[in-house]
C-alpha positions in Angstrom: -183.1 -109.5 16.5 -185.4 -111.0 19.3 -185.2 -113.1 22.4 -181.6 -113.2 22.5 -178.9 -112.7 25.3 -176.6 -110.0 24.5 -173.6 -108.1 25.9 -172.9 -104.4 24.6 -169.3 -103.4 25.6 -169.4 -99.6 25.5 -173.1 -99.7 25.9 -173.3 -96.6 27.7 -171.4 -94.4 24.9 -172.7 -93.1 21.8 -173.0 -96.0 19.4 -173.8 -98.3 22.4 -176.7 -96.3 23.7 -178.2 -96.2 20.1 -177.9 -100.1 19.8 -179.2 -100.7 23.5 -182.1 -98.4 22.4 -183.0 -100.9 19.6 -182.3 -104.1 21.4 -183.8 -103.7 25.2 -187.6 -104.2 24.4 -187.2 -107.7 23.1 -183.8 -108.9 24.3 -181.9 -109.5 27.7 -179.0 -107.2 27.4 -176.0 -106.7 29.8 -174.0 -103.3 29.0 -170.4 -103.4 30.3 -168.9 -99.7 30.3 -166.0 -98.2 32.2 -167.5 -94.9 31.6 -164.2 -93.5 29.8 -166.5 -91.5 27.4 -169.9 -92.9 28.1 -172.6 -92.2 30.9 -175.0 -94.1 32.9 -177.4 -91.2 32.2 -177.7 -92.1 28.5 -179.4 -95.4 29.5 -181.9 -94.3 32.2 -184.6 -93.7 29.7 -184.1 -97.5 28.5 -184.3 -98.8 32.1 -186.0 -102.4 32.4 -185.8 -105.8 33.6 -184.2 -106.5 30.1 -181.3 -104.3 31.2 -178.4 -104.8 33.4 -175.5 -102.4 33.6 -171.8 -103.1 34.6 -169.7 -100.1 35.1 -166.2 -102.1 34.6 -163.6 -102.8 31.7 -164.1 -105.1 29.0 -161.1 -107.0 30.1 -163.3 -108.3 33.0 -165.8 -109.8 30.5 -164.7 -113.3 31.3 -165.8 -112.9 34.9 -169.4 -112.1 34.1 -172.3 -114.7 35.0 -174.0 -114.1 31.6 -174.1 -116.4 28.6 -174.4 -114.1 25.3 -175.7 -115.3 22.1 -174.0 -112.0 20.8 -171.3 -109.6 22.1 -171.1 -106.3 20.5 -167.8 -104.8 21.3 -168.0 -101.2 21.1 -165.9 -100.6 24.0 -162.7 -99.1 22.5 -161.1 -95.9 23.1 -162.8 -94.0 20.2 -160.8 -91.2 19.0 -157.1 -90.7 17.4 -156.2 -87.8 19.9 -156.9 -90.2 22.8 -154.1 -92.3 21.4 -151.5 -89.3 20.5 -152.0 -88.5 24.3 -151.4 -92.1 25.4 -149.9 -94.5 23.2 -150.4 -97.4 25.7 -154.4 -97.4 24.7 -153.1 -99.6 21.8 -152.4 -102.5 24.2 -155.6 -101.9 26.0 -157.7 -102.2 22.9 -155.8 -105.5 22.0 -156.2 -106.9 25.7 -159.9 -106.2 25.3 -160.3 -107.7 22.0 -158.5 -110.8 23.2 -160.8 -110.9 26.5 -163.8 -110.7 24.0 -162.8 -113.6 21.8 -161.8 -115.5 24.6 -165.4 -115.1 25.7 -166.7 -116.1 22.6 -164.5 -119.0 22.1 -165.8 -120.5 25.3 -169.4 -119.8 25.2 -170.3 -120.2 21.3 -170.9 -116.1 21.0 -170.7 -114.3 17.9 -168.8 -111.1 17.9 -169.4 -107.8 16.1 -167.0 -105.1 17.1 -166.3 -101.7 16.1 -163.2 -101.2 13.6 -162.4 -97.8 11.9 -162.6 -96.2 8.5 -159.0 -94.8 9.5 -157.4 -97.9 8.3 -157.9 -96.6 4.7 -155.6 -93.1 5.8 -153.6 -92.5 2.5 -155.6 -95.1 0.5 -157.1 -93.7 -2.8 -161.2 -93.5 -2.4 -163.5 -95.0 -2.8 -162.5 -97.4 0.0 -162.8 -101.2 -0.3 -162.4 -103.9 2.6 -159.6 -105.7 0.6 -156.9 -103.0 0.4 -153.6 -103.5 2.3 -153.5 -100.9 5.1 -150.5 -98.4 5.5 -148.8 -97.6 8.7 -150.4 -94.4 9.9 -151.0 -93.9 13.5 -151.6 -95.6 17.0 -155.4 -95.5 16.7 -155.6 -97.7 13.7 -153.0 -100.2 14.7 -155.1 -101.2 17.5 -158.2 -101.9 15.1 -155.9 -103.4 12.7 -154.8 -105.9 15.3 -158.1 -106.4 16.4 -158.9 -107.6 12.9 -156.1 -109.8 12.7 -157.0 -111.7 16.1 -160.5 -112.0 15.0 -159.8 -113.7 11.9 -157.3 -115.9 13.8 -160.2 -116.8 16.2 -162.4 -117.8 13.5 -159.7 -120.0 11.8 -158.6 -121.7 14.9 -161.8 -122.1 17.0 -164.5 -121.0 14.5 -165.5 -117.9 16.1 -168.1 -115.7 14.2 -167.0 -112.2 14.0 -168.0 -109.3 11.9 -165.3 -106.2 12.0 -167.4 -103.1 11.3 -165.3 -100.3 9.6 -167.3 -97.4 10.8 -167.0 -94.0 8.8 -168.1 -90.7 10.3 -171.1 -91.7 12.6 -173.2 -88.9 14.2 -176.5 -88.9 15.7 -178.6 -89.3 18.9 -176.6 -89.8 22.4 -173.6 -88.2 21.4 -173.4 -85.3 23.8 -171.1 -86.9 26.3 -168.3 -87.5 23.8 -167.8 -83.5 23.9 -164.8 -82.7 22.0 -164.7 -86.5 20.7 -167.9 -86.2 19.2 -168.4 -86.2 15.4 -167.8 -82.9 13.6 -171.3 -82.7 12.1 -172.6 -82.9 15.8 -169.9 -80.5 17.0 -170.4 -77.9 14.0 -174.0 -78.1 14.8 -173.8 -77.4 18.6 -171.4 -74.7 17.9 -173.2 -72.9 15.3 -176.6 -73.1 17.3 -174.5 -71.1 19.9 -173.6 -68.6 17.6 -170.0 -69.7 17.4 -167.7 -70.1 14.5 -166.8 -74.0 14.0 -163.2 -74.5 14.0 -161.6 -76.5 10.8 -158.2 -77.6 10.1 -156.7 -76.6 6.8 -158.9 -75.1 3.8 -162.0 -77.2 4.5 -161.9 -79.3 1.5 -161.3 -82.8 3.6 -164.1 -85.0 2.7 -166.1 -87.4 5.3 -168.4 -90.1 4.7 -171.3 -89.3 7.3 -173.7 -92.1 8.4 -176.4 -91.7 11.0 -176.3 -93.5 14.2 -179.7 -95.5 13.5 -178.2 -96.9 9.9 -175.3 -97.9 12.0 -177.5 -99.9 14.5 -179.0 -101.3 11.4 -175.9 -102.6 10.2 -174.6 -103.9 13.2 -177.8 -106.1 13.9 -177.6 -107.7 10.3 -173.9 -108.5 10.8 -174.9 -110.2 14.1 -176.5 -113.1 11.9 -173.3 -113.1 9.6 -171.4 -116.5 9.8 -167.4 -116.9 9.7 -165.1 -113.9 9.6 -165.6 -110.7 7.4 -164.8 -107.0 7.5 -167.6 -104.6 6.5 -167.5 -100.9 5.7 -170.3 -99.1 7.5 -170.8 -95.9 5.5 -173.3 -94.1 3.4 -171.1 -94.5 -0.1 -171.5 -90.5 -0.3 -169.0 -88.0 1.1 -168.9 -84.1 1.7 -166.4 -81.5 2.3 -166.5 -79.8 5.6 -167.2 -76.5 3.8 -170.2 -78.3 2.6 -171.2 -79.5 6.1 -170.9 -75.9 7.3 -173.1 -74.6 4.4 -175.8 -77.3 4.9 -175.8 -76.3 8.7 -176.0 -72.6 7.8 -179.1 -73.3 5.5 -180.8 -75.5 8.0 -180.3 -73.1 11.1 -180.9 -69.9 9.1 -177.6 -68.5 10.0 -174.2 -67.3 8.0 -171.7 -68.2 10.4 -168.2 -68.5 8.8 -165.8 -71.0 10.1 -162.5 -70.6 11.7 -159.8 -71.9 9.6 -156.7 -72.9 11.5 -153.1 -74.6 10.2 -153.4 -78.2 10.1 -151.9 -79.5 13.5 -152.2 -83.3 13.1 -149.5 -85.5 11.0 -151.0 -87.9 8.9 -154.6 -86.4 9.0 -157.1 -88.4 7.2 -158.1 -86.0 4.0 -160.8 -88.1 2.6 -163.3 -91.0 3.4 -165.5 -92.7 1.1 -167.1 -95.8 1.7 -167.5 -98.6 -0.8 -170.6 -100.0 0.4 -171.0 -102.9 -2.2 -169.9 -105.8 0.4 -172.4 -104.8 3.0 -175.2 -104.6 0.4 -174.3 -107.8 -1.1 -173.8 -110.0 2.0 -175.7 -108.3 5.0 -178.4 -106.6 2.8 -177.4 -103.2 4.3 -177.8 -99.8 2.8 -178.0 -96.6 4.8 -181.2 -94.9 4.4 -180.7 -91.4 6.0 -178.7 -88.9 3.8 -176.7 -86.1 5.5 -179.6 -83.4 4.9 -181.8 -85.6 6.7 -179.6 -86.3 9.6 -178.8 -82.9 10.2 -182.4 -82.2 10.5 -182.9 -85.1 12.9 -180.2 -84.0 15.2 -181.1 -80.7 15.0 -184.5 -81.4 16.7 -182.9 -84.3 18.9 -180.4 -81.5 20.5 -182.8 -78.7 21.2 
C-alpha cells in the first residue's frame, strides 16, 4: 500500500503497531486508540509527519476530520477473559463496529477488521469460513454480530468489508498486553525468566500460531478486496501447548516443565486450525514464518 490515507483503530496495540510500522513510511496514518491494552510508547519509534495519534474511543471516529481510503478496525477488546469480567463489552464492540461502518459509508472507505478464530469453538477442524457458528461465549458474539453488520452494510450501501478471523497471533510489540498476550509470547517470557509456564488441563490443546508480520501482509492484501468476505488468518498448521514448551526449551537451552492446573474455563477452545485455501485463492496470502522461526524472532526481539 502506498500514498493512501489510512485510519488504524487500536493502532497503539499489538497488531495495530505492527501494521502502523509497515504503513507509516509511505502513507498518511491516523491512529485512534483508547489505550485499553495499547500504549503510545509502541508508536514512538515511528513518529513522523505521516503519523497522527488520537487517544479516543472508536465510537468517536465520525467526529474526526480525516478522509480515509481504508479503515483498519483493530480497536476491539481482544481477549475472552475481558468479556467474562464485563459482558457489557459486547455492546461496546457492536457500537464501535457500527460507528466504523457509518464512517465508511459516508466517506467511501474500505474496511478491514479483526474478527476471531474463536468463532469456530466446538467445530471440528480444519476450520472453514463457511461454517455456521455455535453459541459459545460473549467474546465471539460481538465478532459474529460485527461480521453480520458488515455484510449488511455491503448489501445496503456497497461498503467493501473484509472480516479477518485471526488465529493465534504472536510477534513484535506485544509486551503491553501483559497477561492478555499470546501464549507463545507469555511462555517465552516466563521461561526466559526461569519460571514454569502455566497450562490449563493436560497441554494437548492445539493452536494455529501465526506471526504478526504475516498478519500484516494479509491485512494489506485484504484492503484491496472488493465486496464483503470473511477470511481465515492462520498458518494452516497447529501445535499442542506441550509441543510449544518443548520448542521453547530447545530454543533457550532449558529443561523447564510446565505447571498444569485444572481447566478453569467453561467452553474453552481446545483446537484451532485454519483452512487457508480461501485467503490463498482470493487474496494471494500464505503465511511465510513457521513457529520455529517465529519463536527465534521473538526471542531475539524480547532480549
